[in-house]
C-alpha angles and dihedrals in degrees: 000000000000088000093053102266117156100208141331115294096190130017106185102210094191090072088064091060096056093068113117094244093050106038094078091058092045090052091047089054092051094046094047113121096203140031094254093057091044093053091046090058092045090051088061090054095047099081091045093053091043091055091049093051093045089055091051093049092049092049093047093046098196100341114118121265114203107207118193116208118233110308116169124081114269095243089073088073094053130074116279113273095227093049091051092051091051093048092048089052093050097040096093093059099030119125122243089257092051091049090052089052090051092048091052093045095051096033093240134124118257089245090051097052096091093056100027101052096055089047090051091048091051090056092045088051090051090054096041113119131190092212107021094171088069096030138081099336142102117025089352089072093052092047095050093037104032091169088072093057090043093053093047093048091049091051091049096050097039087054092046092049091047093052093043093049089056092054098266128124122242123184110180120185110188115208123199111208133223097012115171101162134040089236091062093053093042090055095051097037090055090057093047094047093046092051091045093054093044092050096046091048091050093047095040090230130120120217126184110229144162132215117205144142145246112245102213106135124065094240090057090055094045093050095040092127091061094043091047089063088069102029130084092197144003127218115190107224094206097179092065094029088059091050095048094043097047095034088232127133110226090208094054102033094091090086093067110005097087094054089041088061105030103032111020097030090218090139119031089215138002101286091213091059102036122028118261093236098189094051115018092024092052091052090050092052092049089051093049093048093047094045093049091053088062101033116014094188096049109140111240131191146150128241123194142062089297086070089074098044113098099221091047092048091052090051091050090052090049095056093047107261116161101212146001128221125201142147114301098254092054093055096092091051091047092049092051092047091048091050091050091048091051090051092046093243126146 
């Protein structure tokens, strides 16, 4: 806010689950073998998430808060597969001190290590993916585990009602990630809206809210007209949209991206720093045009590091986006670029 931001463009809820007091409950939810045990673990997380969201709404005081439902694959919340395998192999000759360290690391008793670690490894193996970026993550998690979306929605709206009842202003905008089909968004939006109405009726408080999606796969952009029929807003997740459009991993591109730009001139600029206008930008324009044909007033924005890069901001203004979201220290640059774009300056 000190830099001039007018809201939060992306609240990554997964970061809240990595806290030391929450990770055990998150792991219990993942390791649950039935729905009852899974919901019991999620119930422990509910008040923690509610407290987080209430704090955000109070701090924003009427500015919108875009909250993304759980996005990363579940294995990220569990111990590393390789470390588990090593510890299982060394357990038989480990010292008492080393066994205590293992028990603390895996939240087991020393006596339970011999049985518990292989069971944990088996679950980690079940969740292991060769290409997790395109695997069981985003909206796919919420569809296969609807209790997760339900818990997060309940925490959001209980917090919003709490803040509103005390005279504050809460403006939640719930964003469903990695949507590629209207059916995916419809599934998750139905859960969010049902929980919202139930919570507001129970609390006797009305809260204005939006449910939208992150456009970060090409199919989502190309079927934006269908998705717009269910969404209240779009946010273009250009980090992932660049990866899925170019077929390039941002984490691995360092091996060839610099010579691609500096030596071979294949890309005019690093596409993860400045939007690839002919590829990613073209998809964004198609999505905007299609979405506007269905819902002219659909709220449109961009979320990612491109949101703080001047040339990308000017492009976003040119295709009709309403806002940009970026990391805090890029907000002044983004504001200046947006002002220049609005004035038609270079």
